[in-house]
N, C-alpha and C positions, 0 to 999 in steps of 0.2 A: 810210475804214471805210463799211459799208453798214447804213442803217436798219433794219431788221427788223423787219416788225407782231411784235406780243404782246398779251398780254392781263393783269394782274393780276385774282387773289384777295387781296382785302380784308376786314378785321375793320371794321365800325363798329359800335362797340361803344354810339354812342347809341342808333342803333335794332334792336339786336343780330340785326345779321343779318351776313352773307358777300355778297359786293359783289364784282360778274364787271367788269372795269373794261376799256372800249377804251385801244389808243395817244394817245385822242383829248380822255380823261377821263370819256368818257359810259357812263354805266353800262346796261350790256345786260344783267343779272340780278341779280336780290334775291332771298336766300335764308336765311327769317327764321328762329332760333336762340329757346330759351324765354327766357324773363327772369328772373336770377338766377343765372346762368350767365356767367362771368368763365375767358375762353380761357386756356390757357399756355402754344401754340404753333399751332400750322398748318402741316398738311406735306399736300405733294400727292405725289400714290401717282406709282409708274414708269406708267400707265395713263393720266395726264395727263385723268383723268376724275374722279375722287373724291379726297376732300379728308379730308383725320384733321383732329378739333378737339378735341382733350383738354381739359375743362375741371376748373373745383372749382364746384361749386353755392348754392348758397343753403344747405342744410344742410351745408355744408362739407365731401361728398362728392364724390370723384371718379368722374368720368364722358369717354364717347370718343361727339363726336356724329362720324357720317358721310355725307358730303355728292354728291351725284350732280353735279357742274354740265352734265351734259347734260339731262337729266331737271328742275333745278333741283328737286330732294327730298333732305330732309335728314332722321337717325332717330338716334336715343340707341340704341345700344351696349346691351341689356336685361340688364347684369350691373352692381354695382357694383366701383366701380375705388380704391385708393388715389389720394390726391392726385397728380397729376402734373404736380410742379412741375420736370420734364426729360420730353422727349419723341420718341423717335424711331421710324422704320421700316424696318425690313431693306431690301435692293437689289431684292427681290421683291417688299415689301408682302405679306407673308404673315404677318410677326409685327411687333410693335411691343413697343420696347423705354420704360420709366418708373422714372422715380425717384421715390420720395415723398419729405417735408421731412424725416422721418425718417434718412433715407439707403442705404434697401434701394433693391435693384434688383429689380425684376421684367419676365420676359417673358409676351406678351400672344399668341396665335395669335388671327390676329382670326374666319376661321372660325367656329373649333368654341367660342370665347371661354373658353379654355381660360386661366386665369393661372398664375404658378407665381412664385415670388417666392427670391432668391438667395440664399440660407446668412442672416449676419445684419446688421442694419443696420451701416452703415459708421458711425454719432456723426461725422457730418463733412457737407456740404452738397453735395450733384452740384449744379454749376454749367454742366456742359455733356453731351451724351452725339451720339456718331456709329456708325455700323453698316457695317460691309461685309461680304463674303460670307467673312468670315475669322473676324470678332471684332468684339467692342461694345469701345466704346472711350467711358471716362468722367472728366473731370476734378474734382477737387474740392477743395474747400475748408475749411483744416482750420490756427484759430490765425494766426500768423502765415506761413502756409505753402503750402504744398498739392501735391495728386499727379495722378499719370495713371495710371490702370488699366486694364485691358484685359483683357477676359472671354473665354471661348469662349463657341459658342453656344448652350450648355448650361449655363453660369453659372457653370465655375471659372475663378479664379483663376487670368492668364496672368502678367502680365507686372506688375510697378509701376515707376514712377518717380517719385522729388524731383523739384517743382521749382522754377525759381531765385524765385517771388514766389507771392503768390497768384492761378490761374488763373481767368478770368471767361468762356471760350468756349472749343470746341474746333472747328476745321474739318478735313475728309478731303478732298485733293484728288485729282484725277486721275491723278497722276505718283507716286502711293503715298508723299505728305508726309504727316504731322500735325502741324498749325499751329495751336501753343496760345497767344493773348495772355494775356499777367498783369500783375498790377499790385503793389504795395505797400501795406503799413502802417508803413512807418516810412521816414525818407529814406534811400533805397537804390534800385532801379532797379528798371525797368520794362519792359514789350519783348514779344517773339514769341519764344520756342523753333521752333525745327524737331526733328523726326523721322521716321526713315524706316524704314516700314512694307516688312518683306524674311521671304523665306520661307527659312529652313534647308536643308539637303540631308538630312535626314526630312521635308521640308514641313511642320514646325512654324513659327509664326508668333516674328519676334524683329524687337524695336523697340528702334531706334539713333537715340540722340542725334547730330544731325549736326551746327545750328548753332544761332546764339541768334544776333536782332536784340536790341539795347540800346538805349534811345531815350536818345539825348545830351542831350536839355533835359527828364529829368526832374531836378527841382530840389527837388521836395517833394513828400507824400505823393499820392499819383492825378494827379499832373502832368496826363496825358493821360489815363488810362483807355484801354487799348485792350481794347476789348470785345465785337470781333464780328471776323472775315476774311469775307473774300467771296475767289474765285477762279477764272481764266478756264479752259475746260476747254482750250483751243488756246495756253498758254500762259504760262509760269512766271512769271506776275508773282498778287502777293497784296495786295490794298486793307484793310488795316487801319486801322478804324474808331475814332476817339478821342472818346468822347463827352462827356469832359470841354472838350478846348481846342478843340471844336468844329472839327475837321481830320479829314483821313482820308492815310493814312503808307500809300506806295506800295513794297513790296519786292519783291528777287527772289529768289523762292521756292526755288532751289537752292542759293542763299549767304547771302539772310537779309539781305542785303545792302539799304540804301534806299537808293531811285531817286530818290524826288522826294516834296514834299508836296504837299497839297492844302489849303489856308485854307477852309474855308465860312462862317463866321461865324456860325452857326447850330450847334446839338448835333443826332445824330443817332447811333441806339441799335445799326442795324444800316445792312446795305448789301447789295441785291441788283442781281446786273447783269443790264444787259439785252440781247435778243441783238443780235450783231455787235459786241460787249463795248465799244461807246464810251461808251454812256450805263449809268447806272444809277439805282436808286430808292433814298434813302435815308429808314427809316424811323425814330420817336420814341420810345422809351417815354415820355420826359418830355412833349410837344408834344401827342403825339395826331397827327403830322398827317405826310407824304409830298412829298418832297424830289427834285424831279430835277436829277441830277447829271453836266454830259458830262466822264467820265472822261480824254477823251484831250486835252482843251485844260482843264481843271483845275480848274474855277468851276461854281460853281451855280446853274443857271439859272432855275428857279422853285420855291414851294412851294404843296401844296395851298391853296387859300381856302374855307373851309367850315366850318360850326357841329358836324360830324361829328367824332367822336373816333375815328379810326380808330386801331386797336393797333400794335403794334411787327413782327408778325407778318402776311406776305404773301408768295404764292405769284408767279410768272411763268410763263406759259404761251403757250410760244411757238405761233404759229399759222401757216398755211401762209398 
């Protein structure tokens, strides 16, 4: 496998800055954002130059910073937003979708600064949002369970499915799969459920439950806590991050069968696959550092050694 060049966009919460880092670990640019702002996500736009940084400020208001990596500049969108506990972009980068703590969903047209709420609050916690050219997909935690809700691009609820446990995140891959990791609050199961996105003959969207991957080693509540799934664009392999037992479960996204486990020996929260797909960067909401992982050979290679608090939201930027 070829080790291709890349850069990382990283949030350094200690200095309140976006860092652009090359694959040797050298900081090549630093873009500061105001003190008192806590980022809740970092999203790279389709142009691979613009970065969106949703935040909650010191007054508990929501906001959105937009950074230009080429110009090394950043500004705050001049409008008040609800607290964006979940945030995602449309594939064309024209719209953003966000959820607030009350469970309300919103659509934001970025260039016109037009914000539209979708219906009434769900009275449940949104724990993941994603979108494609057909719909917006959200996963919700309520009580001891959860659900997948699918909305049209104008906010109409299209489909809702009950999930077998408490969802923790959502991932859409390039092969039409919706992958949802879930955990439990009782002595039952946890794992991953896979749905297929298909078009009906009348071109309406259908979401079909396909496979489940149930963890055989879950013997206590949150024994593994699958928290995030990363996929390869050219392979039907998915990497499931298990935040509590310091490991990655590798599954076949077509069959949801477990292929192997990678024991890391330290906690990560999310995984970002690097160009070439041999290596990945693990981020940790708990430890505030980055881990370099050899996915091909299944081993942890190195961990950042710095006094910087690196938040668990990064973006990978392939370079020529």
